[in-house]
NUMARBA-510044 format. One record per residue (C-alpha): residue in three letters; x, y, z. Coordinates in steps of 0.2 Angstrom, whole numbers, plus 5000, padded with zeros to 4 digits. Layout:
residues N
<pt r="ALA" c1="X" c2="Y" c3="Z"/>
...
END
This chain:
residues 183
<pt r="MET" c1="4988" c2="5044" c3="5063"/>
<pt r="THR" c1="4998" c2="5039" c3="5048"/>
<pt r="ARG" c1="4994" c2="5042" c3="5030"/>
<pt r="LEU" c1="4998" c2="5026" c3="5020"/>
<pt r="TRP" c1="5003" c2="5029" c3="5001"/>
<pt r="LEU" c1="5000" c2="5012" c3="4993"/>
<pt r="VAL" c1="5008" c2="5011" c3="4976"/>
<pt r="ARG" c1="5006" c2="4997" c3="4964"/>
<pt r="HIS" c1="5021" c2="4991" c3="4955"/>
<pt r="GLY" c1="5025" c2="4994" c3="4937"/>
<pt r="PRO" c1="5016" c2="4983" c3="4924"/>
<pt r="THR" c1="5023" c2="4965" c3="4921"/>
<pt r="HIS" c1="5012" c2="4963" c3="4905"/>
<pt r="ALA" c1="5008" c2="4945" c3="4911"/>
<pt r="LYS" c1="4991" c2="4939" c3="4906"/>
<pt r="ALA" c1="4990" c2="4927" c3="4920"/>
<pt r="MET" c1="4988" c2="4926" c3="4939"/>
<pt r="VAL" c1="5004" c2="4933" c3="4945"/>
<pt r="GLY" c1="5007" c2="4931" c3="4964"/>
<pt r="TRP" c1="5023" c2="4925" c3="4971"/>
<pt r="THR" c1="5031" c2="4923" c3="4954"/>
<pt r="ASP" c1="5045" c2="4935" c3="4953"/>
<pt r="LEU" c1="5042" c2="4944" c3="4936"/>
<pt r="PRO" c1="5051" c2="4961" c3="4932"/>
<pt r="ALA" c1="5041" c2="4977" c3="4931"/>
<pt r="ASP" c1="5041" c2="4987" c3="4915"/>
<pt r="LEU" c1="5047" c2="5004" c3="4920"/>
<pt r="SER" c1="5049" c2="5012" c3="4903"/>
<pt r="ASP" c1="5035" c2="5025" c3="4906"/>
<pt r="ILE" c1="5047" c2="5037" c3="4914"/>
<pt r="ASP" c1="5035" c2="5051" c3="4913"/>
<pt r="ALA" c1="5022" c2="5041" c3="4924"/>
<pt r="ILE" c1="5035" c2="5037" c3="4936"/>
<pt r="ALA" c1="5041" c2="5055" c3="4938"/>
<pt r="ARG" c1="5023" c2="5061" c3="4940"/>
<pt r="LEU" c1="5020" c2="5047" c3="4953"/>
<pt r="SER" c1="5036" c2="5052" c3="4963"/>
<pt r="ASP" c1="5032" c2="5070" c3="4962"/>
<pt r="HIS" c1="5015" c2="5066" c3="4970"/>
<pt r="LEU" c1="5022" c2="5057" c3="4984"/>
<pt r="PRO" c1="5027" c2="5065" c3="5001"/>
<pt r="ASP" c1="5044" c2="5065" c3="5008"/>
<pt r="ALA" c1="5042" c2="5049" c3="5018"/>
<pt r="PRO" c1="5051" c2="5032" c3="5020"/>
<pt r="VAL" c1="5048" c2="5019" c3="5007"/>
<pt r="VAL" c1="5045" c2="5001" c3="5010"/>
<pt r="SER" c1="5042" c2="4987" c3="4997"/>
<pt r="SER" c1="5037" c2="4969" c3="4995"/>
<pt r="ASP" c1="5053" c2="4958" c3="4992"/>
<pt r="LEU" c1="5047" c2="4954" c3="4974"/>
<pt r="SER" c1="5058" c2="4962" c3="4961"/>
<pt r="ARG" c1="5043" c2="4971" c3="4952"/>
<pt r="ALA" c1="5040" c2="4980" c3="4969"/>
<pt r="ILE" c1="5058" c2="4983" c3="4973"/>
<pt r="SER" c1="5062" c2="4991" c3="4956"/>
<pt r="THR" c1="5047" c2="5002" c3="4956"/>
<pt r="ALA" c1="5052" c2="5008" c3="4974"/>
<pt r="ASP" c1="5069" c2="5011" c3="4967"/>
<pt r="ALA" c1="5062" c2="5022" c3="4953"/>
<pt r="ILE" c1="5051" c2="5033" c3="4964"/>
<pt r="GLN" c1="5063" c2="5033" c3="4980"/>
<pt r="ALA" c1="5073" c2="5049" c3="4975"/>
<pt r="HIS" c1="5079" c2="5057" c3="4991"/>
<pt r="ARG" c1="5067" c2="5047" c3="5002"/>
<pt r="PRO" c1="5074" c2="5035" c3="5016"/>
<pt r="ARG" c1="5072" c2="5017" c3="5012"/>
<pt r="LEU" c1="5066" c2="5003" c3="5024"/>
<pt r="PRO" c1="5071" c2="4985" c3="5021"/>
<pt r="HIS" c1="5060" c2="4974" c3="5009"/>
<pt r="ASP" c1="5046" c2="4965" c3="5017"/>
<pt r="VAL" c1="5041" c2="4947" c3="5012"/>
<pt r="ALA" c1="5024" c2="4950" c3="5021"/>
<pt r="LEU" c1="5019" c2="4964" c3="5008"/>
<pt r="ARG" c1="5019" c2="4951" c3="4994"/>
<pt r="GLU" c1="5005" c2="4948" c3="4983"/>
<pt r="ILE" c1="4992" c2="4934" c3="4985"/>
<pt r="HIS" c1="5000" c2="4917" c3="4985"/>
<pt r="PHE" c1="4991" c2="4908" c3="4971"/>
<pt r="GLY" c1="4999" c2="4891" c3="4974"/>
<pt r="ASP" c1="4995" c2="4879" c3="4960"/>
<pt r="TRP" c1="4986" c2="4893" c3="4951"/>
<pt r="GLU" c1="5001" c2="4903" c3="4949"/>
<pt r="MET" c1="5003" c2="4910" c3="4931"/>
<pt r="ALA" c1="4987" c2="4901" c3="4926"/>
<pt r="THR" c1="4973" c2="4911" c3="4917"/>
<pt r="PHE" c1="4956" c2="4912" c3="4924"/>
<pt r="SER" c1="4946" c2="4896" c3="4921"/>
<pt r="ASP" c1="4929" c2="4889" c3="4925"/>
<pt r="ASP" c1="4936" c2="4878" c3="4939"/>
<pt r="PRO" c1="4923" c2="4880" c3="4952"/>
<pt r="LEU" c1="4936" c2="4883" c3="4966"/>
<pt r="MET" c1="4944" c2="4897" c3="4956"/>
<pt r="ARG" c1="4927" c2="4905" c3="4953"/>
<pt r="ALA" c1="4923" c2="4903" c3="4971"/>
<pt r="TYR" c1="4939" c2="4911" c3="4976"/>
<pt r="TRP" c1="4935" c2="4927" c3="4967"/>
<pt r="GLU" c1="4916" c2="4927" c3="4969"/>
<pt r="THR" c1="4915" c2="4922" c3="4988"/>
<pt r="PRO" c1="4932" c2="4927" c3="4994"/>
<pt r="GLY" c1="4936" c2="4923" c3="5012"/>
<pt r="ASP" c1="4942" c2="4906" c3="5018"/>
<pt r="ILE" c1="4943" c2="4898" c3="5001"/>
<pt r="ALA" c1="4962" c2="4895" c3="4996"/>
<pt r="PRO" c1="4970" c2="4889" c3="4980"/>
<pt r="PRO" c1="4978" c2="4872" c3="4981"/>
<pt r="ASN" c1="4995" c2="4876" c3="4990"/>
<pt r="GLY" c1="4991" c2="4894" c3="4991"/>
<pt r="GLU" c1="4983" c2="4906" c3="5003"/>
<pt r="SER" c1="4965" c2="4912" c3="5006"/>
<pt r="TRP" c1="4960" c2="4930" c3="5005"/>
<pt r="ASN" c1="4958" c2="4930" c3="5024"/>
<pt r="ALA" c1="4976" c2="4924" c3="5026"/>
<pt r="VAL" c1="4982" c2="4938" c3="5014"/>
<pt r="ALA" c1="4973" c2="4951" c3="5023"/>
<pt r="THR" c1="4979" c2="4945" c3="5040"/>
<pt r="ARG" c1="4997" c2="4944" c3="5034"/>
<pt r="VAL" c1="4997" c2="4961" c3="5026"/>
<pt r="SER" c1="4988" c2="4970" c3="5040"/>
<pt r="THR" c1="5000" c2="4963" c3="5053"/>
<pt r="ALA" c1="5014" c2="4970" c3="5043"/>
<pt r="ILE" c1="5006" c2="4987" c3="5041"/>
<pt r="ASP" c1="5002" c2="4987" c3="5060"/>
<pt r="GLY" c1="5020" c2="4985" c3="5063"/>
<pt r="TYR" c1="5024" c2="5000" c3="5052"/>
<pt r="LEU" c1="5010" c2="5010" c3="5060"/>
<pt r="ALA" c1="5018" c2="5007" c3="5077"/>
<pt r="LEU" c1="5033" c2="5017" c3="5071"/>
<pt r="GLY" c1="5022" c2="5033" c3="5073"/>
<pt r="LEU" c1="5027" c2="5040" c3="5056"/>
<pt r="PRO" c1="5016" c2="5053" c3="5049"/>
<pt r="ASP" c1="5017" c2="5046" c3="5031"/>
<pt r="LEU" c1="5023" c2="5029" c3="5024"/>
<pt r="ILE" c1="5025" c2="5025" c3="5006"/>
<pt r="VAL" c1="5022" c2="5006" c3="5003"/>
<pt r="VAL" c1="5025" c2="4999" c3="4986"/>
<pt r="GLY" c1="5017" c2="4982" c3="4983"/>
<pt r="HIS" c1="5003" c2="4973" c3="4974"/>
<pt r="PHE" c1="4985" c2="4973" c3="4969"/>
<pt r="GLY" c1="4979" c2="4961" c3="4982"/>
<pt r="MET" c1="4990" c2="4969" c3="4996"/>
<pt r="ILE" c1="4983" c2="4986" c3="4992"/>
<pt r="LEU" c1="4965" c2="4979" c3="4992"/>
<pt r="THR" c1="4967" c2="4971" c3="5009"/>
<pt r="GLN" c1="4970" c2="4989" c3="5016"/>
<pt r="VAL" c1="4956" c2="4996" c3="5006"/>
<pt r="GLN" c1="4944" c2="4983" c3="5013"/>
<pt r="ARG" c1="4951" c2="4988" c3="5030"/>
<pt r="ALA" c1="4949" c2="5007" c3="5028"/>
<pt r="LEU" c1="4931" c2="5006" c3="5021"/>
<pt r="SER" c1="4925" c2="4992" c3="5032"/>
<pt r="ILE" c1="4919" c2="4982" c3="5017"/>
<pt r="THR" c1="4918" c2="4964" c3="5012"/>
<pt r="PRO" c1="4931" c2="4955" c3="5002"/>
<pt r="TYR" c1="4920" c2="4954" c3="4988"/>
<pt r="GLU" c1="4917" c2="4973" c3="4988"/>
<pt r="ALA" c1="4935" c2="4976" c3="4989"/>
<pt r="PHE" c1="4938" c2="4966" c3="4973"/>
<pt r="GLY" c1="4926" c2="4978" c3="4965"/>
<pt r="HIS" c1="4940" c2="4992" c3="4966"/>
<pt r="ARG" c1="4952" c2="4994" c3="4952"/>
<pt r="ILE" c1="4970" c2="4995" c3="4956"/>
<pt r="ASP" c1="4981" c2="5000" c3="4941"/>
<pt r="ASN" c1="4999" c2="4998" c3="4939"/>
<pt r="LEU" c1="5009" c2="5014" c3="4945"/>
<pt r="SER" c1="4993" c2="5020" c3="4954"/>
<pt r="VAL" c1="4993" c2="5027" c3="4972"/>
<pt r="THR" c1="4979" c2="5023" c3="4985"/>
<pt r="GLU" c1="4979" c2="5035" c3="5000"/>
<pt r="ILE" c1="4973" c2="5028" c3="5016"/>
<pt r="THR" c1="4972" c2="5037" c3="5033"/>
<pt r="THR" c1="4973" c2="5028" c3="5049"/>
<pt r="ALA" c1="4965" c2="5032" c3="5066"/>
<pt r="PRO" c1="4952" c2="5033" c3="5060"/>
<pt r="TRP" c1="4954" c2="5022" c3="5045"/>
<pt r="SER" c1="4948" c2="5030" c3="5029"/>
<pt r="ALA" c1="4952" c2="5029" c3="5010"/>
<pt r="GLU" c1="4956" c2="5047" c3="5004"/>
<pt r="ARG" c1="4959" c2="5041" c3="4986"/>
<pt r="ILE" c1="4959" c2="5024" c3="4978"/>
<pt r="ASN" c1="4968" c2="5020" c3="4961"/>
<pt r="HIS" c1="4974" c2="5038" c3="4958"/>
<pt r="LYS" c1="4985" c2="5040" c3="4943"/>
<pt r="PRO" c1="4995" c2="5056" c3="4945"/>
END
């Protein structure tokens, strides 16, 4: 059994759909970062390869060992919708209202994201670590919430995942201990 500590990166302040665009995180709330770091166990830290996740992982790492950044832990690839604001485009509405196989033009579907992230997480679980801190993104975290709770993608989207929050998931059996906890 491994306990996953899924941390969402610091805020970007973007008011658009930020997936693979490499925006920096605002890590100026040093008190929130300190509380988050203090809350986390002594465990290895891995992050997405996007700078907002890397810098957040750097900020909470302290004495913890660091694993290489992982491209498979990236956010949803929004393709042509990258940096767009929500619109009444029927395909965009369907992506959020009936997630699954619908994909943005030149992007990836929810099912593709969930498969990509779950495959990466399974690789880390094979290491047999008791705890692992994973610093990533809204969609990345929700794929594992969906997995832990055995819920639909639409139900997963109903969960809030704030910046600098931690979601604690236990594997074998899968369960979500806390979702969107702000220490």
